Residue, then its C-alpha position, 0 to 999 in steps of 0.5 A: x143399169x137401166x133394166x132394159x133387155x132383162x124382161x122389165x115392162x116398166x123402166x123407172x129411173x134409177x133417181x125417180x122424183x117420185x117413189x111409191x111404197x108398196x106393202x102386202x098382206x093376205x086375207x084371210x091371214x091363213x089359206x084353208x086347205x079345205x074351204x072354198x073361201x076366197x083368198x085374196x093378196x092385198x097391196x097398199x100403196x103410199x107415197x114415200x117421197x115426192x116434190x109436192x107432199x100436199x099433192x095426190x098422185x094418180x097413175x095408170x095401173x097397167x101393168x103394175x102390182x096395183x092392176x092384178x096378179x097375172x101381169x108379171x107383177x108378182x112371182x109364183x107363190x112359192x112353197x118355202x117348206x117344199x120348194x118344188x111346190x108352187x101356186x102358179x100365177x106368173x103368166x106363161x105368155x107375153x101380155x098383148x094390148x092395144x090402146x089409143x095413145x091419145x085416149x088412155x082412160x078409154x082402155x086402161x084403169x087409173x087410181x089415186x094415191x092420197x098426199x104424202x102421209x094422208x093414207x094409202x090406196x089399197x086393192x085386193x087381188x084374189x088368187x084363182x082357186x083353180x091354181x090353189x087346187x092344182x098346187x095341191x096345198x097341204x095343211x102346215x105348209x107355208x108359202x111366200x108372196x113376192x113381187x118381180x122387178x118387172x112392173x115397178x112404175x107406171x106408164x102414166x102419172x100425174x100430181x092430181x086426183x081423179x076428180x081433178x082429172x074428171x073430164x080431161x083426156x089422158x094421152x101418152x107422154x111425150x118428150x119435148x124431142x118427140x113432139x112434131x114440128x109446129x105445123x104438123x102439130x097444129x094439123x094433128x091437134x085439129x084431127x084430135x079435136x074432131x075426133x075427141x072434142x074440145x075437152x082439156x087434155x094432158x100428157x102428165x109427168x114423165x113416166x120414168x120419174x115414178x118408181x115403186x118399192x116393196x116395203x118390208x119385203x115379201x110375206x109368207x102365210x100357212x096352210x091351215 
């Protein structure tokens, strides 16, 4: 099954050439029921498999667990001791986005994951305090953080670092079958040079060939 038609926003191949492993943690390890100290979910990403182990990977974070909590990457935070309770973070509506397919970095953020075995990229997402308060959490309760299957991949990636891509325009990947004929392409290239200048441009790699998986499964934390 490809996952199409099941609400997924990203559709990686069943056999991607690159697999990114994701691990979850919380900071602090327990959530205080009385403190207003920020509570974060931390996501770490490392390269598990790649045909180029000495190369880093830069990818677009939208929509993925590396971007935010409210892009359908995460389930609501469910109380495991009282299953009728939850901290709501899953968005109610569908995300509405517009972007320039010929200049992706004008809208989206990109991050670099170090080469295989050389570390990880880590990001912290703050759980909204108003959602915590709305859940009326109580001391002793336990809650589970887990990813959905809707955003386990990316819409753009490359075997390069952000430094290596400095000054390069990033455009949406297109298969050879989707490319215009040579005459039309020449005209399009001329229009793009007029609009964006003569900076180099890359489409990166085929998006479906990068997948993500959750290492270690979901995590739990306690209300202190």
